[in-house]
A tleap script that builds the chain and sets N, CA, C and O, in Angstrom:
source leaprc.protein.ff14SB
mol = sequence {
  NMET ASP ILE THR PHE HIE TYR PRO PRO ASP
  LEU LEU ALA LEU LEU ILE ASP ALA ILE PRO
  ARG LEU CYS ARG GLY LYS ALA ASP VAL ILE
  MET PHE PHE ARG GLY ALA GLY VAL ASP GLN
  THR LEU PHE SER ASP LEU GLU ARG ARG VAL
  ARG PHE ASP ARG SER SER ILE GLY LYS HIE
  GLU ILE ALA ARG THR VAL LEU GLU ARG LEU
  ASN GLN ARG GLY GLU ALA THR LEU ARG GLU
  ARG ARG GLU VAL VAL LYS ARG VAL VAL GLU
  PHE GLU ASP PHE SER ALA CYS TRP ASP ASN
  ASP ARG LEU ILE ALA GLN GLY LEU VAL ALA
  GLN VAL ARG LYS LEU VAL ASP VAL LYS ASP
  SER PHE THR ARG MET LYS ASP GLU ARG GLU
  THR GLU ARG ARG ALA GLY MET GLU ALA ARG
  ALA ALA CGLN
}
set mol.1.N position { 0.870 -1.106 0.001 }
set mol.1.CA position { -0.103 0.026 -0.111 }
set mol.1.C position { 0.864 1.185 0.024 }
set mol.1.O position { 1.837 1.161 0.777 }
set mol.2.N position { 0.512 2.255 -0.801 }
set mol.2.CA position { 1.553 3.515 -0.884 }
set mol.2.C position { 1.064 4.496 0.201 }
set mol.2.O position { -0.071 4.970 0.162 }
set mol.3.N position { 1.956 4.788 1.173 }
set mol.3.CA position { 1.481 5.447 2.278 }
set mol.3.C position { 1.908 6.979 1.937 }
set mol.3.O position { 1.939 7.851 2.806 }
set mol.4.N position { 2.205 7.188 0.696 }
set mol.4.CA position { 2.485 8.631 0.308 }
set mol.4.C position { 1.253 9.770 0.643 }
set mol.4.O position { 1.549 10.933 0.917 }
set mol.5.N position { 0.262 9.438 0.605 }
set mol.5.CA position { -0.685 10.330 0.653 }
set mol.5.C position { -1.635 10.225 2.046 }
set mol.5.O position { -2.675 10.859 2.228 }
set mol.6.N position { -1.089 9.380 2.875 }
set mol.6.CA position { -1.559 9.355 4.102 }
set mol.6.C position { -1.542 10.482 5.139 }
set mol.6.O position { -0.480 11.095 5.254 }
set mol.7.N position { -2.641 10.856 5.955 }
set mol.7.CA position { -2.277 12.280 7.059 }
set mol.7.C position { -0.952 11.407 7.736 }
set mol.7.O position { -0.678 10.211 7.829 }
set mol.8.N position { -0.359 12.562 8.111 }
set mol.8.CA position { 0.730 12.332 9.211 }
set mol.8.C position { 0.211 12.185 10.437 }
set mol.8.O position { -0.911 12.635 10.671 }
set mol.9.N position { 0.861 11.610 11.294 }
set mol.9.CA position { 0.378 11.299 12.672 }
set mol.9.C position { -0.301 12.716 13.368 }
set mol.9.O position { -1.452 12.880 13.773 }
set mol.10.N position { 0.745 13.589 13.355 }
set mol.10.CA position { 0.434 14.909 14.053 }
set mol.10.C position { -0.933 15.524 13.408 }
set mol.10.O position { -1.748 16.083 14.142 }
set mol.11.N position { -1.136 15.403 12.073 }
set mol.11.CA position { -2.313 16.082 11.563 }
set mol.11.C position { -3.609 15.074 11.816 }
set mol.11.O position { -4.766 15.488 11.747 }
set mol.12.N position { -3.342 14.006 12.049 }
set mol.12.CA position { -4.489 12.716 11.981 }
set mol.12.C position { -4.867 13.197 13.500 }
set mol.12.O position { -6.027 13.558 13.705 }
set mol.13.N position { -4.026 13.210 14.447 }
set mol.13.CA position { -4.485 13.407 15.883 }
set mol.13.C position { -5.280 14.742 15.999 }
set mol.13.O position { -6.368 14.824 16.568 }
set mol.14.N position { -4.648 15.754 15.418 }
set mol.14.CA position { -5.542 17.092 15.459 }
set mol.14.C position { -6.973 16.861 14.973 }
set mol.14.O position { -7.965 17.273 15.575 }
set mol.15.N position { -6.995 16.143 13.794 }
set mol.15.CA position { -8.197 16.143 13.097 }
set mol.15.C position { -9.329 15.308 13.774 }
set mol.15.O position { -10.516 15.557 13.563 }
set mol.16.N position { -8.888 14.267 14.628 }
set mol.16.CA position { -9.605 13.298 15.544 }
set mol.16.C position { -10.104 14.410 16.501 }
set mol.16.O position { -11.311 14.493 16.727 }
set mol.17.N position { -9.271 15.221 17.042 }
set mol.17.CA position { -9.666 15.837 18.280 }
set mol.17.C position { -10.624 17.162 17.791 }
set mol.17.O position { -11.457 17.681 18.535 }
set mol.18.N position { -10.345 17.611 16.391 }
set mol.18.CA position { -11.137 18.935 16.160 }
set mol.18.C position { -12.367 18.611 15.601 }
set mol.18.O position { -13.326 19.319 15.909 }
set mol.19.N position { -12.548 17.565 14.747 }
set mol.19.CA position { -13.818 17.484 13.905 }
set mol.19.C position { -15.122 17.232 15.108 }
set mol.19.O position { -16.129 17.932 15.011 }
set mol.20.N position { -15.019 16.243 16.166 }
set mol.20.CA position { -16.161 16.128 17.002 }
set mol.20.C position { -16.357 17.543 17.833 }
set mol.20.O position { -17.470 17.836 18.271 }
set mol.21.N position { -15.457 18.220 17.984 }
set mol.21.CA position { -15.555 19.645 18.567 }
set mol.21.C position { -16.331 20.618 17.826 }
set mol.21.O position { -17.019 21.438 18.436 }
set mol.22.N position { -16.272 20.593 16.384 }
set mol.22.CA position { -16.770 21.234 15.506 }
set mol.22.C position { -18.164 20.844 15.096 }
set mol.22.O position { -18.801 21.471 14.250 }
set mol.23.N position { -18.626 19.749 15.750 }
set mol.23.CA position { -19.879 19.400 15.344 }
set mol.23.C position { -20.636 18.849 16.873 }
set mol.23.O position { -20.080 18.233 17.783 }
set mol.24.N position { -21.982 19.273 16.797 }
set mol.24.CA position { -22.657 19.382 18.045 }
set mol.24.C position { -23.069 18.016 18.625 }
set mol.24.O position { -23.057 17.654 19.801 }
set mol.25.N position { -23.490 17.245 17.350 }
set mol.25.CA position { -23.845 15.838 17.690 }
set mol.25.C position { -23.297 14.860 16.993 }
set mol.25.O position { -22.578 15.204 16.055 }
set mol.26.N position { -23.470 13.525 17.236 }
set mol.26.CA position { -22.923 12.385 16.772 }
set mol.26.C position { -23.440 12.173 15.218 }
set mol.26.O position { -22.623 11.712 14.421 }
set mol.27.N position { -24.590 12.451 14.824 }
set mol.27.CA position { -25.110 12.526 13.592 }
set mol.27.C position { -24.493 13.596 12.841 }
set mol.27.O position { -24.235 13.358 11.661 }
set mol.28.N position { -24.166 14.911 13.391 }
set mol.28.CA position { -23.455 16.062 12.909 }
set mol.28.C position { -22.143 15.412 12.489 }
set mol.28.O position { -21.839 15.598 11.311 }
set mol.29.N position { -21.365 14.734 13.177 }
set mol.29.CA position { -20.007 14.072 12.737 }
set mol.29.C position { -20.143 13.375 11.453 }
set mol.29.O position { -19.424 13.670 10.498 }
set mol.30.N position { -21.029 12.470 11.397 }
set mol.30.CA position { -21.352 11.646 10.165 }
set mol.30.C position { -21.591 12.607 9.035 }
set mol.30.O position { -20.974 12.456 7.981 }
set mol.31.N position { -22.552 13.704 9.214 }
set mol.31.CA position { -22.776 14.639 8.202 }
set mol.31.C position { -21.648 15.212 7.809 }
set mol.31.O position { -21.527 15.378 6.595 }
set mol.32.N position { -20.628 15.624 8.635 }
set mol.32.CA position { -19.434 16.299 8.271 }
set mol.32.C position { -18.811 15.341 7.134 }
set mol.32.O position { -18.532 15.762 6.011 }
set mol.33.N position { -18.649 14.189 7.490 }
set mol.33.CA position { -17.935 13.224 6.516 }
set mol.33.C position { -18.787 13.062 5.415 }
set mol.33.O position { -18.275 13.227 4.308 }
set mol.34.N position { -20.084 12.747 5.484 }
set mol.34.CA position { -20.954 12.809 4.207 }
set mol.34.C position { -20.404 14.005 3.286 }
set mol.34.O position { -19.905 13.813 2.178 }
set mol.35.N position { -20.554 15.211 3.861 }
set mol.35.CA position { -20.447 16.473 3.203 }
set mol.35.C position { -18.988 16.613 2.569 }
set mol.35.O position { -18.747 17.448 1.697 }
set mol.36.N position { -18.232 15.913 2.972 }
set mol.36.CA position { -16.811 15.897 2.561 }
set mol.36.C position { -16.659 14.821 1.254 }
set mol.36.O position { -15.709 14.773 0.473 }
set mol.37.N position { -17.570 14.187 1.250 }
set mol.37.CA position { -17.705 13.334 -0.035 }
set mol.37.C position { -17.114 11.927 0.354 }
set mol.37.O position { -16.634 11.194 -0.512 }
set mol.38.N position { -17.160 11.588 1.627 }
set mol.38.CA position { -16.489 10.331 2.155 }
set mol.38.C position { -17.593 9.182 1.558 }
set mol.38.O position { -18.799 9.419 1.485 }
set mol.39.N position { -17.053 8.061 1.196 }
set mol.39.CA position { -17.917 7.067 0.668 }
set mol.39.C position { -18.802 6.458 1.929 }
set mol.39.O position { -18.243 6.248 3.006 }
set mol.40.N position { -20.096 6.208 1.756 }
set mol.40.CA position { -20.994 5.933 2.955 }
set mol.40.C position { -20.548 4.615 3.306 }
set mol.40.O position { -20.869 4.200 4.420 }
set mol.41.N position { -19.849 3.868 2.534 }
set mol.41.CA position { -19.479 2.446 3.040 }
set mol.41.C position { -18.492 2.504 4.293 }
set mol.41.O position { -18.452 1.568 5.091 }
set mol.42.N position { -17.656 3.704 4.441 }
set mol.42.CA position { -16.682 3.888 5.351 }
set mol.42.C position { -17.264 4.201 6.666 }
set mol.42.O position { -16.539 4.078 7.654 }
set mol.43.N position { -18.662 4.648 6.821 }
set mol.43.CA position { -19.427 5.076 8.086 }
set mol.43.C position { -20.815 4.463 8.101 }
set mol.43.O position { -21.602 4.757 9.001 }
set mol.44.N position { -21.113 3.682 7.202 }
set mol.44.CA position { -22.526 3.419 7.401 }
set mol.44.C position { -22.888 2.316 8.789 }
set mol.44.O position { -23.949 2.305 9.413 }
set mol.45.N position { -21.761 1.490 9.025 }
set mol.45.CA position { -21.962 0.847 10.320 }
set mol.45.C position { -22.014 1.710 11.511 }
set mol.45.O position { -22.820 1.494 12.417 }
set mol.46.N position { -21.031 2.845 11.534 }
set mol.46.CA position { -21.255 3.795 12.538 }
set mol.46.C position { -22.296 4.596 12.712 }
set mol.46.O position { -22.480 5.082 13.827 }
set mol.47.N position { -23.234 4.903 11.567 }
set mol.47.CA position { -24.319 5.684 11.324 }
set mol.47.C position { -25.316 4.746 11.963 }
set mol.47.O position { -26.067 5.259 12.793 }
set mol.48.N position { -25.452 3.420 11.707 }
set mol.48.CA position { -26.337 2.565 12.519 }
set mol.48.C position { -26.206 2.536 13.789 }
set mol.48.O position { -27.215 2.642 14.488 }
set mol.49.N position { -25.199 2.416 14.249 }
set mol.49.CA position { -24.911 2.394 15.748 }
set mol.49.C position { -25.364 3.687 16.196 }
set mol.49.O position { -26.026 3.562 17.226 }
set mol.50.N position { -25.243 5.027 15.765 }
set mol.50.CA position { -25.775 6.203 16.123 }
set mol.50.C position { -27.266 6.064 16.299 }
set mol.50.O position { -27.780 6.324 17.386 }
set mol.51.N position { -27.936 5.685 15.323 }
set mol.51.CA position { -29.323 5.509 15.201 }
set mol.51.C position { -29.890 4.583 15.988 }
set mol.51.O position { -31.069 4.762 16.292 }
set mol.52.N position { -29.265 3.524 16.437 }
set mol.52.CA position { -29.855 2.505 16.874 }
set mol.52.C position { -29.461 2.272 18.490 }
set mol.52.O position { -30.239 1.723 19.270 }
set mol.53.N position { -28.276 2.719 18.833 }
set mol.53.CA position { -27.675 2.601 20.044 }
set mol.53.C position { -26.706 3.839 20.461 }
set mol.53.O position { -25.537 3.606 20.768 }
set mol.54.N position { -27.154 4.979 20.462 }
set mol.54.CA position { -26.505 6.160 20.402 }
set mol.54.C position { -25.478 6.246 21.694 }
set mol.54.O position { -24.620 7.127 21.637 }
set mol.55.N position { -25.507 5.422 22.810 }
set mol.55.CA position { -24.566 5.290 23.823 }
set mol.55.C position { -23.581 4.470 23.538 }
set mol.55.O position { -22.547 4.479 24.206 }
set mol.56.N position { -23.766 3.657 22.519 }
set mol.56.CA position { -22.505 2.862 22.282 }
set mol.56.C position { -21.318 3.495 21.475 }
set mol.56.O position { -20.364 2.848 21.041 }
set mol.57.N position { -21.475 4.642 21.353 }
set mol.57.CA position { -20.342 5.287 20.394 }
set mol.57.C position { -20.330 6.807 20.651 }
set mol.57.O position { -21.352 7.477 20.804 }
set mol.58.N position { -19.109 7.266 20.682 }
set mol.58.CA position { -18.870 8.635 20.944 }
set mol.58.C position { -18.320 9.359 19.737 }
set mol.58.O position { -17.837 8.679 18.833 }
set mol.59.N position { -18.349 10.666 19.640 }
set mol.59.CA position { -17.914 11.473 18.537 }
set mol.59.C position { -16.693 11.175 18.037 }
set mol.59.O position { -16.419 10.901 16.868 }
set mol.60.N position { -15.875 11.248 19.097 }
set mol.60.CA position { -14.425 11.020 18.969 }
set mol.60.C position { -14.284 9.671 18.126 }
set mol.60.O position { -13.626 9.691 17.086 }
set mol.61.N position { -14.843 8.607 18.528 }
set mol.61.CA position { -14.742 7.386 18.156 }
set mol.61.C position { -15.076 7.327 16.572 }
set mol.61.O position { -14.388 6.701 15.766 }
set mol.62.N position { -16.160 8.022 16.266 }
set mol.62.CA position { -16.769 8.006 14.987 }
set mol.62.C position { -15.484 8.782 14.007 }
set mol.62.O position { -14.998 8.267 13.000 }
set mol.63.N position { -15.187 9.807 14.443 }
set mol.63.CA position { -14.065 10.719 13.630 }
set mol.63.C position { -12.785 9.799 13.681 }
set mol.63.O position { -12.094 9.778 12.663 }
set mol.64.N position { -12.451 9.142 14.614 }
set mol.64.CA position { -11.152 8.243 14.476 }
set mol.64.C position { -11.375 7.252 13.499 }
set mol.64.O position { -10.622 7.114 12.534 }
set mol.65.N position { -12.450 6.501 13.716 }
set mol.65.CA position { -12.863 5.317 12.650 }
set mol.65.C position { -12.901 5.954 11.286 }
set mol.65.O position { -12.105 5.459 10.488 }
set mol.66.N position { -13.475 6.710 10.945 }
set mol.66.CA position { -13.595 7.146 9.457 }
set mol.66.C position { -12.163 7.775 9.067 }
set mol.66.O position { -11.595 7.393 8.044 }
set mol.67.N position { -11.708 8.555 9.742 }
set mol.67.CA position { -10.227 8.908 9.357 }
set mol.67.C position { -9.245 7.781 9.195 }
set mol.67.O position { -8.504 7.686 8.217 }
set mol.68.N position { -9.275 6.904 10.232 }
set mol.68.CA position { -8.506 5.494 9.807 }
set mol.68.C position { -8.678 4.867 8.734 }
set mol.68.O position { -7.751 4.449 8.040 }
set mol.69.N position { -10.053 4.714 8.441 }
set mol.69.CA position { -10.564 3.979 7.098 }
set mol.69.C position { -10.107 4.725 6.058 }
set mol.69.O position { -9.570 4.126 5.126 }
set mol.70.N position { -10.212 5.972 6.020 }
set mol.70.CA position { -9.859 6.917 4.908 }
set mol.70.C position { -8.223 6.567 4.574 }
set mol.70.O position { -7.782 6.355 3.444 }
set mol.71.N position { -7.472 6.561 5.780 }
set mol.71.CA position { -6.167 6.452 5.467 }
set mol.71.C position { -5.773 4.959 4.838 }
set mol.71.O position { -4.857 4.870 4.020 }
set mol.72.N position { -6.423 3.956 5.213 }
set mol.72.CA position { -6.325 2.745 4.997 }
set mol.72.C position { -6.570 2.355 3.551 }
set mol.72.O position { -6.261 1.285 3.027 }
set mol.73.N position { -7.150 3.350 3.014 }
set mol.73.CA position { -7.524 3.118 1.458 }
set mol.73.C position { -6.438 3.769 0.700 }
set mol.73.O position { -6.508 3.733 -0.529 }
set mol.74.N position { -5.545 4.298 1.212 }
set mol.74.CA position { -4.284 4.872 0.473 }
set mol.74.C position { -4.877 6.019 -0.417 }
set mol.74.O position { -5.756 6.809 -0.072 }
set mol.75.N position { -4.131 5.955 -1.818 }
set mol.75.CA position { -4.333 7.132 -2.657 }
set mol.75.C position { -6.025 7.133 -3.129 }
set mol.75.O position { -6.713 8.105 -3.440 }
set mol.76.N position { -6.317 6.029 -3.076 }
set mol.76.CA position { -7.824 6.152 -3.700 }
set mol.76.C position { -8.713 7.340 -3.087 }
set mol.76.O position { -9.594 7.965 -3.679 }
set mol.77.N position { -8.255 7.516 -1.697 }
set mol.77.CA position { -9.358 8.569 -0.966 }
set mol.77.C position { -8.378 9.777 -0.716 }
set mol.77.O position { -8.506 10.420 0.326 }
set mol.78.N position { -7.565 10.054 -1.482 }
set mol.78.CA position { -6.830 11.378 -1.687 }
set mol.78.C position { -7.764 12.579 -1.611 }
set mol.78.O position { -7.634 13.436 -0.738 }
set mol.79.N position { -8.621 12.616 -2.462 }
set mol.79.CA position { -9.513 13.558 -2.608 }
set mol.79.C position { -10.390 13.902 -1.380 }
set mol.79.O position { -10.522 15.065 -1.000 }
set mol.80.N position { -10.978 12.860 -0.780 }
set mol.80.CA position { -11.690 12.967 0.405 }
set mol.80.C position { -10.887 13.358 1.501 }
set mol.80.O position { -11.342 14.249 2.218 }
set mol.81.N position { -9.684 12.829 1.800 }
set mol.81.CA position { -8.939 13.345 2.785 }
set mol.81.C position { -8.490 14.821 2.730 }
set mol.81.O position { -8.350 15.534 3.723 }
set mol.82.N position { -8.285 15.185 1.478 }
set mol.82.CA position { -8.098 16.736 1.228 }
set mol.82.C position { -9.350 17.486 1.601 }
set mol.82.O position { -9.352 18.465 2.348 }
set mol.83.N position { -10.237 17.051 1.126 }
set mol.83.CA position { -11.688 17.733 1.482 }
set mol.83.C position { -12.005 17.891 3.027 }
set mol.83.O position { -12.652 18.844 3.462 }
set mol.84.N position { -11.505 16.899 3.800 }
set mol.84.CA position { -11.797 16.845 5.127 }
set mol.84.C position { -10.939 17.890 5.768 }
set mol.84.O position { -11.414 18.646 6.615 }
set mol.85.N position { -9.445 17.967 5.314 }
set mol.85.CA position { -8.670 18.931 5.813 }
set mol.85.C position { -9.224 20.336 5.544 }
set mol.85.O position { -9.215 21.227 6.393 }
set mol.86.N position { -9.705 20.467 4.309 }
set mol.86.CA position { -9.935 21.890 3.750 }
set mol.86.C position { -11.207 22.177 4.609 }
set mol.86.O position { -11.222 23.332 5.034 }
set mol.87.N position { -12.130 21.518 4.920 }
set mol.87.CA position { -13.270 21.758 5.574 }
set mol.87.C position { -13.001 22.102 7.023 }
set mol.87.O position { -13.790 22.871 7.572 }
set mol.88.N position { -11.970 21.617 7.703 }
set mol.88.CA position { -11.398 21.901 9.001 }
set mol.88.C position { -10.897 23.285 8.904 }
set mol.88.O position { -11.353 24.102 9.704 }
set mol.89.N position { -9.952 23.692 7.964 }
set mol.89.CA position { -9.092 24.712 7.864 }
set mol.89.C position { -9.888 25.937 7.565 }
set mol.89.O position { -9.470 27.039 7.924 }
set mol.90.N position { -11.198 25.775 6.822 }
set mol.90.CA position { -11.815 26.720 6.418 }
set mol.90.C position { -13.057 27.087 7.402 }
set mol.90.O position { -13.946 27.896 7.135 }
set mol.91.N position { -12.952 26.427 8.431 }
set mol.91.CA position { -14.106 26.586 9.527 }
set mol.91.C position { -14.035 27.815 10.022 }
set mol.91.O position { -12.888 28.143 10.328 }
set mol.92.N position { -14.935 28.682 10.224 }
set mol.92.CA position { -14.751 30.007 10.815 }
set mol.92.C position { -16.099 30.284 11.869 }
set mol.92.O position { -15.924 31.011 12.847 }
set mol.93.N position { -17.097 29.825 11.677 }
set mol.93.CA position { -18.397 29.988 12.428 }
set mol.93.C position { -18.457 28.917 13.737 }
set mol.93.O position { -18.844 27.753 13.638 }
set mol.94.N position { -18.053 29.473 14.818 }
set mol.94.CA position { -17.815 28.510 15.898 }
set mol.94.C position { -19.152 28.522 16.697 }
set mol.94.O position { -19.257 27.801 17.689 }
set mol.95.N position { -20.161 29.309 16.299 }
set mol.95.CA position { -21.394 29.467 17.055 }
set mol.95.C position { -22.224 27.980 17.211 }
set mol.95.O position { -22.962 27.700 18.156 }
set mol.96.N position { -22.008 27.357 16.387 }
set mol.96.CA position { -22.691 25.812 16.421 }
set mol.96.C position { -21.972 24.874 17.411 }
set mol.96.O position { -22.516 23.844 17.810 }
set mol.97.N position { -20.745 25.250 17.798 }
set mol.97.CA position { -20.116 24.387 18.764 }
set mol.97.C position { -20.696 24.556 19.982 }
set mol.97.O position { -21.359 25.564 20.228 }
set mol.98.N position { -20.473 23.428 21.005 }
set mol.98.CA position { -20.839 23.637 22.341 }
set mol.98.C position { -20.161 24.600 22.967 }
set mol.98.O position { -18.981 24.783 22.668 }
set mol.99.N position { -20.785 25.372 23.934 }
set mol.99.CA position { -19.769 26.561 24.440 }
set mol.99.C position { -18.597 26.218 25.240 }
set mol.99.O position { -17.671 27.013 25.398 }
set mol.100.N position { -18.623 24.953 25.789 }
set mol.100.CA position { -17.318 24.584 26.548 }
set mol.100.C position { -16.469 23.946 25.428 }
set mol.100.O position { -15.318 23.768 25.826 }
set mol.101.N position { -16.656 23.566 24.221 }
set mol.101.CA position { -15.838 23.343 23.044 }
set mol.101.C position { -15.487 24.461 22.231 }
set mol.101.O position { -14.636 24.192 21.383 }
set mol.102.N position { -15.898 25.640 22.246 }
set mol.102.CA position { -15.763 26.587 21.358 }
set mol.102.C position { -14.245 27.157 21.265 }
set mol.102.O position { -13.632 27.253 20.202 }
set mol.103.N position { -13.769 27.494 22.440 }
set mol.103.CA position { -12.393 27.856 22.397 }
set mol.103.C position { -11.448 26.900 22.002 }
set mol.103.O position { -10.480 27.233 21.319 }
set mol.104.N position { -11.644 25.673 22.388 }
set mol.104.CA position { -10.882 24.328 22.140 }
set mol.104.C position { -10.842 24.258 20.670 }
set mol.104.O position { -9.750 24.162 20.110 }
set mol.105.N position { -11.988 24.299 19.966 }
set mol.105.CA position { -12.168 23.846 18.741 }
set mol.105.C position { -11.569 25.133 17.846 }
set mol.105.O position { -11.206 24.924 16.689 }
set mol.106.N position { -11.491 26.349 18.378 }
set mol.106.CA position { -10.838 27.523 17.686 }
set mol.106.C position { -9.351 27.216 17.569 }
set mol.106.O position { -8.716 27.341 16.522 }
set mol.107.N position { -8.865 26.817 18.692 }
set mol.107.CA position { -7.384 26.596 18.814 }
set mol.107.C position { -6.956 25.235 18.127 }
set mol.107.O position { -5.834 25.068 17.649 }
set mol.108.N position { -7.756 24.470 18.124 }
set mol.108.CA position { -7.534 23.072 17.092 }
set mol.108.C position { -7.639 23.457 15.574 }
set mol.108.O position { -6.887 22.901 14.773 }
set mol.109.N position { -8.480 24.319 15.189 }
set mol.109.CA position { -8.554 24.574 13.942 }
set mol.109.C position { -7.415 25.466 13.481 }
set mol.109.O position { -6.937 25.264 12.365 }
set mol.110.N position { -6.922 26.479 14.284 }
set mol.110.CA position { -5.595 27.057 14.271 }
set mol.110.C position { -4.522 26.220 14.112 }
set mol.110.O position { -3.798 26.388 13.131 }
set mol.111.N position { -4.255 25.225 15.012 }
set mol.111.CA position { -3.271 24.322 14.790 }
set mol.111.C position { -3.370 23.555 13.546 }
set mol.111.O position { -2.301 23.372 12.964 }
set mol.112.N position { -4.372 23.093 13.045 }
set mol.112.CA position { -4.517 22.454 11.768 }
set mol.112.C position { -3.934 23.393 10.595 }
set mol.112.O position { -3.017 23.105 9.826 }
set mol.113.N position { -4.714 24.632 10.644 }
set mol.113.CA position { -4.036 25.565 9.769 }
set mol.113.C position { -2.733 25.827 9.574 }
set mol.113.O position { -2.268 25.924 8.439 }
set mol.114.N position { -2.053 25.959 10.604 }
set mol.114.CA position { -0.565 26.084 10.993 }
set mol.114.C position { 0.233 25.037 10.250 }
set mol.114.O position { 1.070 25.257 9.375 }
set mol.115.N position { -0.193 23.735 10.781 }
set mol.115.CA position { 0.512 22.581 10.231 }
set mol.115.C position { 0.430 22.493 8.792 }
set mol.115.O position { 1.465 22.232 8.178 }
set mol.116.N position { -0.831 22.704 8.062 }
set mol.116.CA position { -1.035 22.709 6.756 }
set mol.116.C position { -0.297 23.624 5.997 }
set mol.116.O position { 0.310 23.353 4.962 }
set mol.117.N position { -0.384 24.988 6.677 }
set mol.117.CA position { 0.538 25.804 6.028 }
set mol.117.C position { 2.139 25.626 5.874 }
set mol.117.O position { 2.771 25.982 4.880 }
set mol.118.N position { 2.716 24.982 7.087 }
set mol.118.CA position { 4.216 24.564 7.045 }
set mol.118.C position { 4.227 23.403 6.065 }
set mol.118.O position { 5.230 23.288 5.360 }
set mol.119.N position { 3.261 22.550 5.937 }
set mol.119.CA position { 3.544 21.380 4.975 }
set mol.119.C position { 3.503 21.810 3.489 }
set mol.119.O position { 4.161 21.273 2.598 }
set mol.120.N position { 2.633 22.864 3.331 }
set mol.120.CA position { 2.381 23.609 1.943 }
set mol.120.C position { 3.640 24.289 1.575 }
set mol.120.O position { 4.110 24.309 0.437 }
set mol.121.N position { 4.151 24.844 2.624 }
set mol.121.CA position { 5.281 25.652 2.341 }
set mol.121.C position { 6.485 24.724 1.848 }
set mol.121.O position { 7.105 24.986 0.818 }
set mol.122.N position { 6.719 23.824 2.507 }
set mol.122.CA position { 7.751 22.657 2.181 }
set mol.122.C position { 7.497 22.229 0.770 }
set mol.122.O position { 8.403 22.266 -0.063 }
set mol.123.N position { 6.320 21.835 0.488 }
set mol.123.CA position { 5.802 21.301 -0.887 }
set mol.123.C position { 6.094 22.386 -1.992 }
set mol.123.O position { 6.553 22.038 -3.081 }
set mol.124.N position { 5.838 23.637 -1.715 }
set mol.124.CA position { 5.849 24.791 -2.635 }
set mol.124.C position { 7.478 24.785 -2.993 }
set mol.124.O position { 7.941 24.653 -4.126 }
set mol.125.N position { 8.200 24.950 -1.825 }
set mol.125.CA position { 9.636 24.953 -1.889 }
set mol.125.C position { 10.326 23.824 -2.900 }
set mol.125.O position { 11.136 24.054 -3.798 }
set mol.126.N position { 9.806 22.613 -2.521 }
set mol.126.CA position { 10.283 21.335 -3.136 }
set mol.126.C position { 9.943 21.497 -4.599 }
set mol.126.O position { 10.783 21.226 -5.456 }
set mol.127.N position { 8.595 21.980 -4.945 }
set mol.127.CA position { 8.250 22.121 -6.428 }
set mol.127.C position { 9.100 23.133 -7.205 }
set mol.127.O position { 9.424 22.996 -8.385 }
set mol.128.N position { 9.439 24.208 -6.382 }
set mol.128.CA position { 10.372 25.354 -7.153 }
set mol.128.C position { 11.460 24.720 -7.427 }
set mol.128.O position { 11.810 24.790 -8.605 }
set mol.129.N position { 12.241 24.005 -6.584 }
set mol.129.CA position { 13.525 23.221 -6.878 }
set mol.129.C position { 13.480 22.462 -7.854 }
set mol.129.O position { 14.467 22.500 -8.589 }
set mol.130.N position { 12.540 21.670 -8.163 }
set mol.130.CA position { 12.299 20.908 -9.214 }
set mol.130.C position { 12.135 21.424 -10.418 }
set mol.130.O position { 12.589 20.924 -11.447 }
set mol.131.N position { 11.387 22.595 -10.337 }
set mol.131.CA position { 11.172 23.223 -11.573 }
set mol.131.C position { 12.515 23.908 -12.209 }
set mol.131.O position { 12.807 23.959 -13.404 }
set mol.132.N position { 13.287 24.441 -11.053 }
set mol.132.CA position { 14.630 24.867 -11.490 }
set mol.132.C position { 15.516 23.984 -12.006 }
set mol.132.O position { 16.184 24.309 -12.988 }
set mol.133.N position { 15.654 22.700 -11.400 }
set mol.133.CA position { 16.588 21.485 -11.886 }
set mol.133.C position { 15.942 21.316 -13.296 }
set mol.133.O position { 16.722 21.497 -14.230 }
set mol.134.N position { 14.847 21.048 -13.567 }
set mol.134.CA position { 14.290 20.582 -14.705 }
set mol.134.C position { 14.682 22.021 -15.948 }
set mol.134.O position { 15.187 21.788 -17.046 }
set mol.135.N position { 14.390 23.175 -15.559 }
set mol.135.CA position { 15.097 24.200 -16.280 }
set mol.135.C position { 16.312 24.023 -16.682 }
set mol.135.O position { 16.521 23.948 -17.893 }
set mol.136.N position { 17.395 23.917 -15.738 }
set mol.136.CA position { 18.625 23.603 -15.958 }
set mol.136.C position { 19.028 22.456 -16.829 }
set mol.136.O position { 19.967 22.537 -17.622 }
set mol.137.N position { 18.174 21.207 -16.636 }
set mol.137.CA position { 18.798 20.292 -17.526 }
set mol.137.C position { 18.268 20.346 -19.006 }
set mol.137.O position { 18.782 19.775 -19.967 }
set mol.138.N position { 17.036 21.217 -19.012 }
set mol.138.CA position { 16.525 21.489 -20.518 }
set mol.138.C position { 17.764 22.625 -21.200 }
set mol.138.O position { 18.162 22.541 -22.362 }
set mol.139.N position { 18.142 23.445 -20.414 }
set mol.139.CA position { 19.068 24.229 -20.816 }
set mol.139.C position { 20.507 23.715 -21.274 }
set mol.139.O position { 21.163 24.145 -22.222 }
set mol.140.N position { 20.838 22.727 -20.412 }
set mol.140.CA position { 22.097 22.064 -20.853 }
set mol.140.C position { 21.879 21.241 -22.133 }
set mol.140.O position { 22.661 21.229 -23.084 }
set mol.141.N position { 20.575 20.465 -22.038 }
set mol.141.CA position { 20.196 19.587 -23.102 }
set mol.141.C position { 20.226 20.609 -24.696 }
set mol.141.O position { 20.726 20.280 -25.772 }
set mol.142.N position { 19.612 21.705 -24.394 }
set mol.142.CA position { 19.622 22.719 -25.563 }
set mol.142.C position { 21.093 22.981 -26.090 }
set mol.142.O position { 21.328 22.918 -27.297 }
set mol.143.N position { 21.992 23.251 -25.243 }
set mol.143.CA position { 23.381 23.473 -25.690 }
set mol.143.C position { 23.953 22.479 -26.344 }
set mol.143.O position { 25.111 22.592 -26.749 }
savepdb mol mol.pdb
quit
């Protein structure tokens, strides 16, 4: 399995903690993943548990399970993983969060943003170096 596109452990831990705090209820966590385009087969069993035995599962367990399943699918779920991160990073209205989760959720979203910005910066630098290397090779080949 190609692990190139998996969430790194630090980002995964932040997402597992952030998503349940951004959503008020267990069904809302499921809806978050559905809205991100996650295939229903990755959470249908969890959705049944929420519907028929609410007390048997928590919001963090739902988030952890779905995110781990996304990771296990490798490159096939790259789009969904990116959409999950995008939805967390772009989260701005914390009024729907529980009062005691609001500040924690804001801090977690800020941490995810910071982590994504750092990783994006390294990716941009790597891409620029690769572009310069290709341009140099093309110039030498043209000579």
